[in-house]
C-alpha positions in Angstrom: 32.9 -14.9 -185.0 29.8 -16.9 -185.9 27.6 -15.3 -188.5 24.9 -17.9 -189.0 25.2 -18.3 -192.8 27.6 -19.9 -195.2 29.8 -18.2 -197.8 27.6 -19.7 -200.5 24.4 -18.3 -198.9 26.0 -14.8 -198.7 27.1 -15.1 -202.4 23.6 -16.2 -203.5 21.9 -13.4 -201.5 24.3 -10.8 -202.9 23.8 -12.0 -206.4 20.0 -12.0 -206.1 20.0 -8.5 -204.6 22.3 -7.2 -207.4 20.2 -8.7 -210.2 16.9 -7.5 -208.6 18.2 -4.0 -208.2 19.6 -3.8 -211.8 17.8 -1.9 -214.5 18.7 -4.6 -217.1 18.3 -8.3 -216.7 21.4 -10.6 -217.1 21.8 -12.3 -220.5 22.1 -15.7 -218.8 21.9 -17.3 -215.4 24.7 -16.4 -213.0 27.6 -18.8 -212.9 28.8 -20.2 -209.5 31.9 -22.2 -210.3 33.0 -25.1 -208.1 36.3 -24.8 -206.1 38.4 -26.3 -208.9 36.8 -24.1 -211.6 37.2 -21.1 -209.3 40.9 -21.8 -208.9 41.4 -21.8 -212.7 39.0 -18.9 -213.6 39.7 -16.6 -210.6 36.1 -15.6 -209.8 33.4 -16.7 -207.4 30.4 -15.4 -209.4 30.0 -14.4 -213.0 26.9 -12.3 -213.9 26.5 -11.5 -217.6 24.7 -8.2 -217.8 24.2 -6.8 -221.3 27.4 -5.0 -222.2 28.8 -5.2 -218.7 29.9 -8.6 -217.5 30.7 -8.6 -213.7 33.1 -10.9 -212.0 33.3 -11.1 -208.2 36.0 -12.5 -206.0 
């Protein structure tokens, strides 16, 4: 099935939507690790919201 967008584009749009819909802004910029870093850390995106860091795989 061809969807017309990349995995990175989906991840970016998902992150942007999550940040814009949140009542609190993240403490820092979202982290999108490269493939090697992702293999070691175990997440695709890290968003550091105050008191509630989120990790998505």
